[in-house]
C-alpha positions in Angstrom: -21.5 4.5 -6.6 -24.3 6.3 -4.7 -26.5 3.2 -4.7 -23.8 1.2 -2.9 -23.0 4.0 -0.5 -26.6 4.1 0.5 -26.4 0.6 1.8 -24.4 1.9 4.8 -26.0 3.4 7.8 -23.7 6.2 9.0 -20.7 3.8 9.2 -17.1 4.4 8.4 -15.9 3.6 4.9 -19.5 3.3 3.5 -18.7 1.7 0.1 -16.6 -1.4 1.1 -18.0 -1.6 4.6 -21.6 -1.7 3.4 -20.8 -4.4 0.9 -18.9 -6.5 3.5 -21.7 -6.3 6.1 -24.7 -6.6 3.9 -23.8 -9.6 1.7 -23.2 -13.3 2.4 -19.6 -14.5 2.4 -20.2 -17.1 -0.3 -21.9 -17.2 -3.6 -25.6 -18.0 -3.5 -25.2 -20.4 -6.3 -24.9 -24.2 -5.8 -21.3 -25.4 -5.7 -20.1 -27.3 -8.8 -19.8 -31.0 -8.7 -16.0 -31.0 -8.5 -16.0 -28.7 -5.5 -14.2 -25.8 -7.3 -15.7 -22.6 -8.5 -13.9 -19.7 -10.3 -17.0 -17.5 -10.1 -16.9 -14.4 -7.9 -19.1 -14.6 -4.9 -21.7 -11.9 -4.3 -19.5 -9.7 -2.1 -16.7 -9.9 -4.6 -19.0 -8.9 -7.4 -20.2 -5.9 -5.5 -16.6 -4.8 -4.7 -15.7 -5.2 -8.4 -18.7 -3.2 -9.4 -17.9 -0.4 -6.9 -14.3 -0.2 -8.2 -15.4 -0.3 -11.9 -17.9 2.5 -11.4 -15.4 4.6 -9.5 -12.9 4.1 -12.3 -15.5 5.1 -14.9 -16.7 8.2 -13.1 -13.5 9.4 -11.3 -10.4 8.1 -13.0 -11.0 7.8 -16.7 -12.4 11.3 -17.3 -9.3 12.8 -15.5 -6.5 10.4 -16.4 -5.1 12.3 -19.4 -5.0 15.6 -17.5 -3.2 14.1 -14.6 -0.7 12.4 -17.0 -0.1 15.8 -18.6 0.3 17.8 -15.4 2.1 15.0 -13.5 0.4 16.2 -10.3 -0.3 13.6 -7.6 -4.1 12.8 -7.8 -5.0 13.8 -4.3 -8.7 14.5 -5.1 -9.2 11.0 -6.5 -7.2 9.4 -3.7 -9.4 11.1 -1.2 -12.6 9.9 -2.9 -11.1 6.4 -2.9 -10.4 6.8 0.8 -14.0 7.8 1.4 -15.3 4.6 -0.3 -12.7 2.3 1.3 -11.1 1.5 -2.0 -7.7 2.1 -0.3 -6.7 1.0 3.2 -9.0 -2.0 2.7 -6.6 -4.5 4.2 -6.4 -2.6 7.5 -7.7 -4.8 10.4 -11.1 -4.0 11.9 -9.7 -3.2 15.3 -8.0 -0.2 13.7 -11.2 0.9 11.9 -10.5 -0.9 8.6 -12.5 -3.6 6.7 -9.9 -6.3 6.8 -10.3 -7.3 3.1 -8.2 -10.2 1.8 -5.6 -10.2 -1.0 -8.1 -11.4 -3.7 -10.6 -8.5 -3.0 -7.7 -6.1 -3.2 -6.7 -7.5 -6.6 -10.3 -6.9 -7.9 -9.9 -3.2 -7.0 -6.4 -2.9 -8.4 -7.5 -4.5 -11.7 -10.3 -2.0 -12.3 -8.3 1.1 -11.4 -5.4 0.0 -13.6 -7.8 -0.2 -16.5 -8.5 3.5 -16.0 -4.9 4.7 -15.4 -1.9 2.9 -14.0 -0.5 6.1 -12.6 -3.6 6.8 -10.5 -3.9 3.0 -9.7 -0.3 2.9 -8.5 -0.9 5.9 -6.3 -3.8 4.1 -4.7 -2.1 0.7 -4.5 1.3 1.7 -3.1 -0.1 2.8 0.2 -1.2 -0.8 0.8 2.3 -2.0 0.2 3.6 0.5 2.8 0.9 -0.6 5.3 1.5 -4.4 5.0 4.5 -4.7 7.2 2.6 -3.0 10.1 -0.4 -5.2 9.4 1.6 -8.4 9.6 4.2 -7.5 12.2 3.1 -4.4 14.1 2.0 -4.6 17.7 -1.5 -3.3 18.8 0.0 0.1 19.7 1.8 0.5 16.4 -1.2 -0.6 14.4 -3.5 1.7 16.3 -1.2 4.7 15.8 -0.1 4.3 12.2 -2.9 2.3 10.6 -5.5 4.1 12.5 -4.1 7.4 11.3 -4.7 6.4 7.7 -8.3 5.5 8.5 -9.0 8.8 10.3 -7.5 11.0 7.5 -6.9 10.5 3.8 -3.2 9.9 4.2 -0.9 7.4 2.5 2.1 5.3 3.5 5.2 4.1 1.5 7.5 1.1 1.4 11.2 2.0 1.7 13.4 -1.1 0.8 14.7 -0.5 -2.7 18.1 1.3 -3.0 20.3 2.4 -5.9 22.1 -0.9 -5.7 19.5 -3.2 -4.2 16.0 -4.0 -5.4 14.4 -7.4 -4.9 17.7 -8.6 -3.5 16.9 -7.5 0.0 20.3 -8.8 1.2 22.0 -6.0 -0.7 20.5 -3.2 1.4 23.2 -0.8 2.6 21.1 1.7 4.6 22.2 1.3 8.2 20.7 2.0 11.6 22.8 2.1 14.8 21.3 1.7 18.2 22.1 4.5 20.7 20.3 4.3 24.0 16.6 4.3 23.4 16.9 5.4 19.8 18.2 4.2 16.5 20.3 6.5 14.2 19.5 5.9 10.6 21.7 6.8 7.6 21.3 5.8 4.0 19.5 6.3 0.7 16.4 4.6 -0.8 15.4 4.7 -4.4 12.2 4.3 -6.6 10.0 4.8 -3.6 6.4 5.1 -4.7 4.5 7.7 -2.7 7.9 8.8 -1.4 7.2 12.5 -1.5 3.6 12.4 -0.3 3.6 9.6 2.3 2.8 10.4 6.0 5.1 7.6 7.1 7.3 4.9 5.7 8.2 1.3 6.5 11.9 1.1 6.1 14.4 -1.8 6.1 17.9 -1.1 7.4 21.0 -3.2 8.2 21.5 -3.3 12.0 24.1 -6.0 12.3 27.5 -4.5 11.3 28.9 -8.0 10.6 29.0 -8.4 6.8 28.8 -12.2 7.2 25.7 -12.1 9.3 22.8 -14.1 7.7 20.0 -12.0 6.2 17.6 -13.5 8.6 19.4 -11.6 11.4 21.1 -8.7 9.7 18.1 -6.4 9.1 15.5 -4.6 11.1 12.2 -3.0 10.1 11.3 0.5 11.2 8.4 2.9 11.0 9.8 6.2 10.0 7.6 9.4 10.0 8.0 11.7 7.1 8.4 14.7 9.4 11.4 13.1 11.3 14.3 15.5 11.0 16.8 14.2 8.4 14.3 12.7 6.0 14.7 14.3 2.6 12.7 13.2 -0.5 14.6 13.7 -3.8 13.3 14.7 -7.2 10.2 13.2 -8.7 10.9 10.5 -11.2 8.9 10.6 -14.5 7.7 7.1 -15.2 6.0 6.3 -18.6 2.3 5.7 -18.1 2.6 6.6 -14.4 3.5 10.3 -14.6 1.1 11.3 -11.9 2.3 8.8 -9.3 4.9 10.0 -6.9 8.2 8.0 -7.2 11.4 9.4 -5.6 14.6 8.6 -4.0 14.8 9.5 -0.3 17.9 10.3 1.8 18.0 9.6 5.5 20.7 11.5 7.4 21.1 11.0 11.1 17.4 10.3 11.5 16.5 9.5 15.1 14.0 6.7 15.4 12.4 5.8 18.8 12.7 2.2 19.9 8.9 2.0 19.9 9.0 2.2 16.1 10.9 -1.1 15.6 8.7 -3.8 14.1 8.8 -7.3 15.7 12.2 -6.7 17.2 15.8 -6.2 16.2 16.9 -8.5 13.4 13.3 -9.4 12.2 13.4 -7.1 9.1 14.1 -9.7 6.5 11.3 -11.9 7.7 8.9 -8.9 7.6 10.0 -8.0 4.1 9.5 -11.5 2.8 6.1 -11.7 4.4 5.2 -8.4 2.8 6.2 -9.6 -0.7 4.1 -12.7 -0.2 1.0 -10.6 0.3 1.6 -7.8 -2.1 3.0 -9.4 -5.3 -0.4 -10.7 -6.4 -1.8 -7.2 -7.4 0.9 -7.1 -10.1 -2.0 -8.8 -12.0 -3.2 -5.2 -12.6 -1.0 -5.2 -15.7 -3.6 -7.5 -17.4 -6.2 -4.7 -17.1 -3.7 -2.2 -18.4 -3.6 -4.5 -21.5 -7.4 -4.6 -21.5 -7.4 -0.9 -21.6 -5.1 -0.9 -24.6 -7.2 -3.4 -26.5 -10.5 -1.9 -25.4 -9.8 1.8 -24.9 -12.2 3.9 -22.9 
C-alpha cells in the first residue's frame, strides 16, 4: 500500500486519488481488432492492486477475530477511508474521487475475498450515499457527502421493512407534512450500518391515498442518526457477516426539516429505482467469497 500512497502529494484520499490522477484513463495496449477489450486498463489494475493489498494486510489477518467478537470493524473502515477505498463514488466537488460503478466492483470483489462481513461494512455506506449522489442538490451533497469525506463516518440505506423488501411499493413507513417539517413514523428492518451510521437515506409514503401510483406515493429523506425519535434495534447476527452492523430501526415522531427532502415530494420511488440500478452490480462480490472458499487464505 505504501508504494501507492507515495504517488500522492499531500492530497486528500492518497490511495485512490493518486491512482486516478497519475495514470491514463485507457489501457496502454493496442485495442483488439473487434473493438472490444475485457482487459482492465492501467488505472483499474492499480485500484485492484490497492484493494488486494489492503485485503491481504488489513482484512485477512483480523477477519476471524472480528467474526468471533462481532464488533464493528471501525479500525479497518478508518484505514479504508484514508485510502479512498470507501466513499469513492462521491463527486469531486464534495472532495471525492468520483469513481464509476466498475471500479467500485473491483474493490468490493477484493474485500469480499478477505471477509464478507468487513466487506459489507465498507460497501453499505456507498449504498446509503447513492441517493444523495444521484438526487441531492449541491447544498445537500456538500453537507452530507462532504461530511463523510472530512471524517471516517458511514451512511445507511433505509428502505426495507418487516413486510417490504425489494417491493418498494409495499413500504408502510409514513411521513406527514406539517409546516416546514415532515413528521416521520414507522419501522425499517435489515438496515446494514443501521447502528453505526451518521445519517440515513429513508423512503417513506407521503401520499395517504392507497391507490396513488408508486411513482408519486413516496418521498426520499435524509435522516440524521441524532434526530430525536430515531431508535436502532438489536444487532442481527448474520452468518458470515457477524461483524457487520445490521439492525431494525424505529422512527417515532421524527421531525425532518424540509431541506432534507431529496428531489421533491413524491420523487422517492424514482430515487430508489435509480439507486438500485447503480448498486446492484457489486453483488458480484459473492463470486470472490466463492474464490475464498476454493482458495482459502
